[in-house]
Steps between C-alpha positions, in 0.01 A plus 500: 500500500561687179674192344215279617238724335699493179520122509128476538424736216749307281344176582152629406642607158661151450166326574321733264255617764624851575210661315257297698652571835448795720809559729465741799806616706401675827585484872333516832676815644720793406828587672644811667860519386600771735179704425374669813810374676373146485656186358228238429131474438204583727637311800823677470358735765253465790233608483505364137536745227286530188711745293458471127850357480384212722156426350534567129593190311626409153248363254613397157278301261606321179272344247639523144242609243251601776674744741689768319864521598687808627192650660510651852186624677436692812160349550411421867449120525539258785579132561142444596408586142700218348250218528230711329756599239589140421145396491427758235825499314515126457127464443478243787138583561528406867229599737676711753352586834296821486657639814857468360690828496671641191420548135668374176773722350517292179460820293808639660689201383359454151470863399744682720211693653597753766192525718457457869343157564396609846430817693748363767772238558496330839773320686570365850774369723389379844326788668618749230250570224531729200266668254652670198378687187696715255494800724485383855625218725382431846640234744306404806657288781262319744429568772696808584714616204713664416310594179645650184351719216687599191399737214661291231424753224746746656698264727573183305780397724272507810722732708227719672249312720182708503308271738340689776544830328155693537536619139473151369256359750226456247704305248649280781150415623376432148788258424464323842133454430555344161784276638286369781201438269719299264643278766165452667375375169784268401706408814448170671471558872657169577829601322488874547860623537389821673386297798827300533809589687726502191849630595860464400793665331515265209789666309754527784674167439850556349587265214762246599481563871428176675552345852485126539324457165231758588474859364582778736284823500612851563293500818682205637757612764744255355489685170537836665814388696 
């Protein structure tokens, strides 16, 4: 992957179009590399986990002469902001749907601004949904839980689950209300993951372990033998 990105950037230079080309490197998920005792992303556990190590993704943008190099920002932005960002940054002038979520973070890229683009960041995986701001994170699992609440300002590693604690009942209810309102506004009921029986242990396959040309999983009795 690293070599491929390098070849791409070199080719843009060779063609003389590097300064006219915005390159974005990102991903669709993070990865627990032993964090929380998990190896894998959100489906490395069941119910699915939404730890920061599983949901935070890399985002690197390169545009010589436009985006300053060597800048790192802690601004809270999301993938659902990208289409508005490109529309503004590239001056496309597209007429985007009014009910589309997200906002442009072009100022973050162009000026290294360090400002929250949203009050919250939202994520979901099957029936697990998450709402997060700089101070708090709440994970709600439909229909029955278990739910999770973390005070990120003092517990950035998400070690102490405060969900159900009477002392934090108000903040949990507030975050749940905001989460449900956001998904009520933007989710399509026809493809709503919270209503689907999404299951699985996606990270239990061991590399190189095959039987008759098919991968063998840790839950398979053949593997356990």
